[in-house]
KOLVEX-373550 format. One record per residue (C-alpha): x negated, y negated, z. Coordinates in nm, 3 decimals. Layout:
BEGIN
<atom <X; Y; Z>>
...
end
This chain:
BEGIN
<atom <-1.503; -2.291; 1.000>>
<atom <-1.419; -2.219; 0.635>>
<atom <-1.584; -2.440; 0.372>>
<atom <-1.470; -2.527; 0.022>>
<atom <-1.673; -2.416; -0.277>>
<atom <-1.985; -2.598; -0.385>>
<atom <-1.999; -2.742; -0.736>>
<atom <-2.202; -2.441; -0.847>>
<atom <-1.947; -2.196; -0.706>>
<atom <-1.658; -2.395; -0.857>>
<atom <-1.824; -2.364; -1.197>>
<atom <-1.876; -1.991; -1.141>>
<atom <-1.515; -1.947; -1.030>>
<atom <-1.387; -2.111; -1.348>>
<atom <-1.613; -1.894; -1.561>>
<atom <-1.496; -1.572; -1.392>>
<atom <-1.132; -1.685; -1.417>>
<atom <-1.162; -1.740; -1.791>>
<atom <-1.322; -1.399; -1.841>>
<atom <-1.048; -1.232; -1.636>>
<atom <-0.780; -1.398; -1.851>>
<atom <-0.960; -1.290; -2.169>>
<atom <-0.947; -0.930; -2.046>>
<atom <-0.569; -0.960; -2.006>>
<atom <-0.537; -0.993; -1.629>>
<atom <-0.238; -1.188; -1.497>>
<atom <-0.296; -1.319; -1.146>>
<atom <-0.182; -1.579; -0.896>>
<atom <-0.385; -1.893; -0.847>>
<atom <-0.682; -1.794; -0.627>>
<atom <-0.824; -2.029; -0.363>>
<atom <-1.172; -1.931; -0.248>>
<atom <-1.324; -2.040; 0.083>>
<atom <-1.679; -1.975; 0.207>>
<atom <-1.730; -1.841; 0.562>>
<atom <-2.019; -1.693; 0.759>>
<atom <-2.020; -1.330; 0.870>>
<atom <-1.882; -1.410; 1.217>>
<atom <-1.590; -1.608; 1.073>>
<atom <-1.526; -1.333; 0.819>>
<atom <-1.514; -1.074; 1.098>>
<atom <-1.264; -1.290; 1.287>>
<atom <-1.042; -1.322; 0.980>>
<atom <-1.075; -0.949; 0.906>>
<atom <-0.974; -0.873; 1.267>>
<atom <-0.656; -1.071; 1.196>>
<atom <-0.586; -0.842; 0.893>>
<atom <-0.711; -1.113; 0.657>>
<atom <-0.505; -1.404; 0.793>>
<atom <-0.665; -1.708; 0.957>>
<atom <-0.397; -1.733; 1.230>>
<atom <-0.205; -1.462; 1.420>>
<atom <-0.013; -1.442; 1.746>>
<atom <-0.222; -1.397; 2.065>>
<atom <-0.291; -1.031; 2.142>>
<atom <-0.577; -0.823; 2.277>>
<atom <-0.583; -0.594; 1.970>>
<atom <-0.739; -0.871; 1.758>>
<atom <-1.027; -0.908; 2.004>>
<atom <-1.080; -0.533; 2.008>>
<atom <-1.094; -0.520; 1.628>>
<atom <-1.330; -0.819; 1.617>>
<atom <-1.570; -0.649; 1.861>>
<atom <-1.569; -0.335; 1.648>>
<atom <-1.639; -0.527; 1.327>>
<atom <-1.912; -0.733; 1.493>>
<atom <-2.087; -0.425; 1.630>>
<atom <-2.073; -0.235; 1.299>>
<atom <-2.211; -0.542; 1.119>>
<atom <-2.489; -0.595; 1.375>>
<atom <-2.601; -0.231; 1.357>>
<atom <-2.585; -0.224; 0.977>>
<atom <-2.301; 0.030; 0.963>>
<atom <-2.059; -0.188; 0.769>>
<atom <-2.054; -0.517; 0.582>>
<atom <-1.753; -0.704; 0.449>>
<atom <-1.828; -0.893; 0.128>>
<atom <-1.483; -1.038; 0.062>>
<atom <-1.123; -1.059; 0.178>>
<atom <-0.819; -1.147; -0.030>>
<atom <-0.460; -1.202; 0.086>>
<atom <-0.147; -1.097; -0.104>>
<atom <0.002; -1.444; -0.124>>
<atom <0.096; -1.703; -0.386>>
<atom <-0.152; -1.863; -0.415>>
<atom <-0.393; -1.585; -0.317>>
<atom <-0.655; -1.683; -0.060>>
<atom <-0.996; -1.518; -0.072>>
<atom <-1.301; -1.553; 0.151>>
<atom <-1.661; -1.537; 0.032>>
<atom <-1.950; -1.454; 0.263>>
<atom <-2.190; -1.749; 0.277>>
<atom <-2.496; -1.522; 0.284>>
<atom <-2.402; -1.358; -0.048>>
<atom <-2.627; -1.413; -0.348>>
<atom <-2.484; -1.568; -0.665>>
<atom <-2.470; -1.219; -0.814>>
<atom <-2.264; -1.105; -0.516>>
<atom <-2.032; -1.405; -0.548>>
<atom <-1.983; -1.331; -0.916>>
<atom <-1.898; -0.966; -0.848>>
<atom <-1.667; -1.055; -0.559>>
<atom <-1.477; -1.316; -0.763>>
<atom <-1.418; -1.064; -1.043>>
<atom <-1.303; -0.810; -0.783>>
<atom <-1.067; -1.064; -0.621>>
<atom <-0.902; -1.171; -0.949>>
<atom <-0.826; -0.805; -1.023>>
<atom <-0.674; -0.763; -0.675>>
<atom <-0.456; -1.069; -0.732>>
<atom <-0.344; -0.923; -1.066>>
<atom <-0.247; -0.601; -0.888>>
<atom <-0.057; -0.788; -0.613>>
<atom <0.137; -0.985; -0.873>>
<atom <0.227; -0.702; -1.110>>
<atom <0.257; -0.375; -0.918>>
<atom <0.623; -0.284; -0.860>>
<atom <0.568; -0.189; -0.497>>
<atom <0.463; -0.547; -0.414>>
<atom <0.772; -0.700; -0.577>>
<atom <0.962; -0.724; -0.246>>
<atom <0.678; -0.866; -0.035>>
<atom <0.686; -1.220; 0.100>>
<atom <0.463; -1.425; -0.133>>
<atom <0.435; -1.699; 0.130>>
<atom <0.318; -1.469; 0.408>>
<atom <0.034; -1.701; 0.506>>
<atom <0.291; -1.959; 0.620>>
<atom <0.510; -1.689; 0.774>>
<atom <0.223; -1.553; 0.986>>
<atom <0.159; -1.904; 1.118>>
<atom <0.529; -1.941; 1.199>>
<atom <0.528; -1.606; 1.383>>
<atom <0.221; -1.708; 1.584>>
<atom <0.383; -2.036; 1.690>>
<atom <0.707; -1.867; 1.796>>
<atom <0.534; -1.598; 2.002>>
<atom <0.313; -1.860; 2.169>>
<atom <0.629; -2.053; 2.258>>
<atom <0.783; -1.739; 2.411>>
<atom <0.464; -1.686; 2.612>>
<atom <0.488; -2.037; 2.751>>
<atom <0.855; -1.987; 2.836>>
<atom <0.859; -1.630; 2.973>>
<atom <0.495; -1.571; 3.066>>
<atom <0.196; -1.428; 2.880>>
<atom <0.201; -1.085; 3.047>>
<atom <0.575; -1.031; 2.992>>
<atom <0.562; -1.118; 2.622>>
<atom <0.232; -0.937; 2.558>>
<atom <0.369; -0.620; 2.719>>
<atom <0.672; -0.635; 2.491>>
<atom <0.449; -0.695; 2.186>>
<atom <0.252; -0.383; 2.290>>
<atom <0.575; -0.188; 2.290>>
<atom <0.673; -0.322; 1.946>>
<atom <0.331; -0.241; 1.798>>
<atom <0.353; 0.115; 1.932>>
<atom <0.650; 0.179; 1.699>>
<atom <0.557; -0.043; 1.402>>
<atom <0.512; 0.268; 1.187>>
<atom <0.873; 0.380; 1.249>>
<atom <1.010; 0.204; 0.943>>
<atom <1.141; 0.323; 0.607>>
<atom <0.832; 0.316; 0.386>>
<atom <1.015; 0.410; 0.068>>
<atom <1.313; 0.178; 0.088>>
<atom <1.228; -0.189; 0.021>>
<atom <1.403; -0.366; 0.306>>
<atom <1.640; -0.655; 0.317>>
<atom <1.502; -0.787; 0.643>>
<atom <1.816; -0.990; 0.707>>
<atom <2.076; -0.739; 0.595>>
<atom <2.419; -0.737; 0.756>>
<atom <2.616; -0.425; 0.823>>
<atom <2.981; -0.465; 0.741>>
<atom <3.214; -0.230; 0.926>>
<atom <3.508; -0.070; 0.750>>
<atom <3.860; -0.154; 0.856>>
<atom <4.015; 0.105; 1.082>>
<atom <4.371; 0.003; 0.995>>
<atom <4.400; 0.202; 0.674>>
<atom <4.264; 0.529; 0.813>>
<atom <4.491; 0.832; 0.769>>
<atom <4.615; 0.996; 1.089>>
<atom <4.702; 1.332; 0.934>>
<atom <4.732; 1.529; 0.607>>
<atom <4.931; 1.372; 0.321>>
<atom <5.268; 1.547; 0.283>>
<atom <5.510; 1.484; -0.002>>
<atom <5.884; 1.479; 0.055>>
<atom <6.041; 1.802; -0.062>>
<atom <6.348; 2.016; -0.007>>
<atom <6.298; 2.306; 0.232>>
<atom <6.298; 2.576; -0.033>>
<atom <6.027; 2.385; -0.232>>
<atom <5.809; 2.294; 0.071>>
<atom <5.547; 2.567; 0.026>>
<atom <5.507; 2.475; -0.341>>
<atom <5.494; 2.095; -0.303>>
<atom <5.283; 2.100; 0.015>>
<atom <5.080; 2.426; 0.006>>
<atom <4.961; 2.529; 0.355>>
<atom <4.609; 2.583; 0.219>>
<atom <4.591; 2.223; 0.096>>
<atom <4.719; 2.084; 0.426>>
<atom <4.464; 2.295; 0.614>>
<atom <4.181; 2.161; 0.397>>
<atom <4.299; 1.803; 0.451>>
<atom <4.305; 1.858; 0.830>>
<atom <3.949; 1.992; 0.813>>
<atom <3.833; 1.687; 0.616>>
<atom <4.000; 1.451; 0.863>>
<atom <3.837; 1.627; 1.157>>
<atom <3.497; 1.598; 0.987>>
<atom <3.558; 1.228; 0.918>>
<atom <3.647; 1.177; 1.285>>
<atom <3.328; 1.352; 1.394>>
<atom <3.126; 1.130; 1.162>>
<atom <3.282; 0.819; 1.309>>
<atom <3.205; 0.935; 1.661>>
<atom <2.842; 1.020; 1.570>>
<atom <2.598; 0.739; 1.648>>
<atom <2.457; 0.622; 1.423>>
<atom <2.699; 0.756; 1.160>>
<atom <2.412; 0.818; 0.916>>
<atom <2.042; 0.901; 0.972>>
<atom <1.831; 0.584; 1.006>>
<atom <1.461; 0.604; 0.921>>
<atom <1.406; 0.242; 1.015>>
<atom <1.392; 0.283; 1.394>>
<atom <1.282; -0.078; 1.444>>
<atom <1.593; -0.204; 1.264>>
<atom <1.814; 0.032; 1.465>>
<atom <1.672; -0.105; 1.790>>
<atom <1.713; -0.463; 1.670>>
<atom <2.081; -0.400; 1.604>>
<atom <2.174; -0.175; 1.896>>
<atom <1.920; -0.193; 2.180>>
<atom <2.008; -0.405; 2.488>>
<atom <1.743; -0.672; 2.421>>
<atom <1.718; -1.037; 2.512>>
<atom <1.731; -1.282; 2.222>>
<atom <1.357; -1.353; 2.242>>
<atom <1.279; -0.979; 2.245>>
<atom <1.496; -0.923; 1.939>>
<atom <1.315; -1.211; 1.769>>
<atom <0.969; -1.068; 1.849>>
<atom <1.074; -0.720; 1.732>>
<atom <1.202; -0.872; 1.407>>
<atom <0.870; -1.050; 1.345>>
<atom <0.660; -0.739; 1.413>>
<atom <0.886; -0.540; 1.181>>
<atom <0.860; -0.799; 0.904>>
<atom <0.480; -0.793; 0.928>>
<atom <0.479; -0.412; 0.924>>
<atom <0.680; -0.409; 0.600>>
<atom <0.446; -0.666; 0.445>>
<atom <0.150; -0.427; 0.478>>
<atom <0.335; -0.117; 0.351>>
<atom <0.264; -0.168; -0.024>>
<atom <-0.107; -0.208; 0.053>>
<atom <-0.105; 0.125; 0.239>>
<atom <0.089; 0.290; -0.045>>
<atom <-0.153; 0.170; -0.316>>
<atom <-0.495; 0.166; -0.147>>
<atom <-0.661; 0.397; -0.403>>
<atom <-0.495; 0.231; -0.702>>
<atom <-0.559; -0.124; -0.581>>
<atom <-0.926; -0.076; -0.497>>
<atom <-0.979; 0.135; -0.808>>
<atom <-0.822; -0.137; -1.024>>
<atom <-1.038; -0.411; -0.871>>
<atom <-1.353; -0.198; -0.904>>
<atom <-1.270; -0.106; -1.265>>
<atom <-1.237; -0.471; -1.362>>
<atom <-1.534; -0.607; -1.170>>
<atom <-1.739; -0.338; -1.344>>
<atom <-1.594; -0.430; -1.685>>
<atom <-1.633; -0.804; -1.643>>
<atom <-1.982; -0.789; -1.496>>
<atom <-2.131; -0.548; -1.751>>
<atom <-1.958; -0.692; -2.058>>
<atom <-1.937; -1.066; -1.992>>
<atom <-2.081; -1.203; -1.668>>
<atom <-2.405; -1.026; -1.584>>
<atom <-2.740; -1.190; -1.661>>
<atom <-3.038; -0.959; -1.735>>
<atom <-3.222; -1.060; -1.416>>
<atom <-2.913; -0.974; -1.207>>
<atom <-2.887; -0.615; -1.325>>
<atom <-3.074; -0.445; -1.039>>
<atom <-2.890; -0.638; -0.766>>
<atom <-2.555; -0.565; -0.929>>
<atom <-2.634; -0.195; -0.972>>
<atom <-2.729; -0.170; -0.604>>
<atom <-2.407; -0.338; -0.485>>
<atom <-2.182; -0.146; -0.721>>
<atom <-2.338; 0.193; -0.646>>
<atom <-2.296; 0.128; -0.274>>
<atom <-1.928; 0.051; -0.329>>
<atom <-1.851; 0.366; -0.528>>
<atom <-2.090; 0.610; -0.361>>
<atom <-1.949; 0.952; -0.276>>
<atom <-1.905; 1.021; 0.094>>
<atom <-1.931; 1.390; 0.191>>
<atom <-1.616; 1.512; 0.358>>
<atom <-1.409; 1.202; 0.285>>
<atom <-1.242; 1.022; -0.002>>
<atom <-1.383; 0.689; -0.118>>
<atom <-1.077; 0.503; -0.258>>
<atom <-1.299; 0.273; -0.467>>
<atom <-1.465; 0.569; -0.635>>
<atom <-1.168; 0.796; -0.697>>
<atom <-0.950; 0.505; -0.812>>
<atom <-1.216; 0.377; -1.053>>
<atom <-1.289; 0.720; -1.200>>
<atom <-0.922; 0.806; -1.237>>
<atom <-0.851; 0.484; -1.430>>
<atom <-1.148; 0.560; -1.657>>
<atom <-1.025; 0.916; -1.702>>
<atom <-0.674; 0.796; -1.796>>
<atom <-0.818; 0.541; -2.038>>
<atom <-1.032; 0.806; -2.208>>
<atom <-0.742; 1.052; -2.236>>
<atom <-0.507; 0.798; -2.394>>
<atom <-0.780; 0.662; -2.623>>
<atom <-0.842; 1.015; -2.755>>
<atom <-0.477; 1.125; -2.755>>
<atom <-0.528; 1.391; -2.488>>
<atom <-0.165; 1.394; -2.381>>
<atom <0.169; 1.519; -2.506>>
<atom <0.295; 1.853; -2.633>>
<atom <0.013; 1.928; -2.878>>
<atom <-0.254; 1.861; -2.617>>
<atom <-0.078; 2.077; -2.359>>
<atom <-0.062; 2.363; -2.610>>
<atom <-0.434; 2.341; -2.694>>
<atom <-0.569; 2.675; -2.569>>
<atom <-0.936; 2.678; -2.675>>
<atom <-1.219; 2.516; -2.480>>
<atom <-1.412; 2.404; -2.788>>
<atom <-1.109; 2.240; -2.947>>
<atom <-1.020; 2.056; -2.627>>
<atom <-1.378; 1.929; -2.589>>
<atom <-1.376; 1.787; -2.943>>
<atom <-1.019; 1.652; -2.928>>
<atom <-1.013; 1.286; -3.036>>
<atom <-0.717; 1.141; -3.226>>
<atom <-0.866; 0.790; -3.194>>
<atom <-0.534; 0.640; -3.078>>
<atom <-0.694; 0.365; -2.869>>
<atom <-0.403; 0.352; -2.623>>
<atom <-0.615; 0.372; -2.308>>
<atom <-0.614; 0.003; -2.211>>
<atom <-0.239; -0.022; -2.264>>
<atom <-0.184; 0.290; -2.053>>
<atom <-0.385; 0.177; -1.751>>
<atom <-0.196; -0.154; -1.745>>
<atom <0.127; 0.045; -1.747>>
<atom <-0.001; 0.268; -1.464>>
<atom <-0.103; -0.039; -1.262>>
<atom <0.251; -0.172; -1.294>>
<atom <0.471; 0.122; -1.190>>
<atom <0.273; 0.378; -0.985>>
<atom <0.169; 0.414; -0.622>>
<atom <-0.109; 0.635; -0.485>>
<atom <0.106; 0.948; -0.454>>
<atom <0.251; 0.932; -0.806>>
<atom <-0.089; 0.822; -0.942>>
<atom <-0.267; 1.125; -0.794>>
<atom <0.020; 1.364; -0.863>>
<atom <0.045; 1.282; -1.232>>
<atom <-0.314; 1.213; -1.337>>
<atom <-0.544; 1.411; -1.107>>
<atom <-0.587; 1.720; -1.322>>
<atom <-0.794; 2.032; -1.271>>
<atom <-1.045; 1.893; -1.522>>
<atom <-1.079; 1.566; -1.326>>
<atom <-1.120; 1.746; -0.992>>
<atom <-1.401; 1.956; -1.137>>
<atom <-1.571; 1.654; -1.298>>
<atom <-1.566; 1.461; -0.969>>
<atom <-1.657; 1.766; -0.759>>
<atom <-1.354; 1.729; -0.534>>
<atom <-1.365; 2.015; -0.284>>
<atom <-1.216; 2.106; 0.054>>
<atom <-1.475; 2.080; 0.332>>
<atom <-1.473; 2.243; 0.674>>
<atom <-1.697; 2.283; 0.977>>
<atom <-1.927; 2.585; 0.971>>
<atom <-2.026; 2.685; 1.329>>
<atom <-2.315; 2.898; 1.203>>
<atom <-2.495; 2.617; 1.020>>
<atom <-2.342; 2.345; 1.241>>
<atom <-2.253; 2.130; 0.942>>
<atom <-1.965; 2.060; 0.706>>
<atom <-1.966; 2.291; 0.405>>
<atom <-1.745; 2.352; 0.101>>
<atom <-1.461; 2.583; 0.209>>
<atom <-1.250; 2.586; -0.108>>
<atom <-1.302; 2.476; -0.470>>
<atom <-0.945; 2.536; -0.592>>
<atom <-0.835; 2.205; -0.760>>
<atom <-0.468; 2.280; -0.687>>
<atom <-0.535; 2.304; -0.314>>
<atom <-0.753; 1.992; -0.323>>
<atom <-0.473; 1.796; -0.490>>
<atom <-0.212; 1.927; -0.248>>
<atom <-0.428; 1.836; 0.052>>
<atom <-0.486; 1.485; -0.084>>
<atom <-0.115; 1.430; -0.154>>
<atom <-0.028; 1.553; 0.195>>
<atom <-0.273; 1.304; 0.346>>
<atom <-0.116; 1.020; 0.144>>
<atom <0.246; 1.108; 0.219>>
<atom <0.428; 0.858; 0.442>>
<atom <0.121; 0.630; 0.421>>
<atom <-0.078; 0.883; 0.621>>
<atom <0.158; 0.860; 0.920>>
<atom <0.317; 1.166; 1.087>>
<atom <0.647; 1.269; 0.929>>
end
C-alpha cells in the first residue's frame, strides 16, 4: 500500500522543487508516494498505473520484474506518470541521497511531459481514464464472461501497434461522407453548332474527362478509398463487432496512443531527466558526505552497455554536446566551412546559447529528429559508437564497423516507427 511522504521527505521535496524552478524547469504538480519494492514492481507491471483492467499479461510482467529484482539483475528506483498532476513513486528502501536524486529526475521528466510537442495531444487525466477503462472491462467480464472478454482483449493487444504513430489522433473523430447527388455522370459538353463542335468540345478533352471520371469511380469502389495506417480505427468503424467489443477495442486503442509519445522520445526524455538530476545534484543539492553514494548511483545509470544503446547515457551526452556547441558557436555557415582540425578544436565564440538551445530541442524534437540532426561524426567518435556483431571464431561480440554514418543509419532505422516493423 502506498504511503504519503514523511515530514523529512516533504521538506526534501520542497527543496528539490525550488531548485528545479530556479534552473528554469516548468513542470506539473508532482505527487510523490512511497512504496516497497513489491508494490513498485506491481505498479511497474501495470505500466506505472495503480489500476488496470484484469489480464494475464500484468501477472507475467510482475513475475519477470520480481525475479530480476530478486536475482539482482534489475532495480527500479522510481516511476513517474505523464498526468496532470504527475504521480511518482519512491522506493521505501532508498537512502535520502537516492530520494534526492530521484526527485530531481522526476521533476525533469514532468517538465518534459508538459513541454514536449509530441505529448501535447495526450490525455493529461489518464490516471482517471485507466481506472474508468478497468471498471468498464470488469463490467463486461461480469456480463459476458471472463474467458470471452479476456480472449477478445488478447486479440486487441495483438494489434495494438497497428496505429498511426505519426498522426496525433482524434480518438472520437467522425467521418462525413460526401453527397452522391452532385456527382457528374459523364464529361461536360458545351452547347455548340455542329460545325463548331470539334472546337468547342475537343475530343481530346472529352477523352481526358472520361478517364478522370473512370478513375474517380474506381476510387469510390475501392475500400477503403484511401490507405489507412490506423488499423484499429478501421476495425472499429467497419468490422462486424458487438457494441461491447467495439468499446473494448476503442479503450485498448486509446491506451496505445497514450504511450506513443513515450516510445518516440525515450532517449530524449531519459537524457533530459538525467541531465537535470546531474545538474541539480552537483550544483545545488548534493552534500559532501553524499558524493560517493551519488557517484555510484549515477554511474550505474549512465554506464555503457556493450552491444546496446543506453538511452540515459546517449541522451545525456547528446544534450551536453549540443549545449557545448551552442555555447561555443559551433554551428552555422562559418562553422561548417571550417576546414582545419586545429581551428575547429580551438573554436569558441563564447555565445553562451547552449542552455537556450537544449530547452528548444526539448520542446520540438523526438528521438529520430534528435539523433538525425545532432548525432555528428565527431559525437559518434567521442562516445565510441560502433556496430557490433557476433564473431564465431572468438565466440563473442566484436566491433564490426566504425563508420559513424553507418552507426547513425542503423540507430535511426531501429528508432523508426517506434521500433515496430514497418
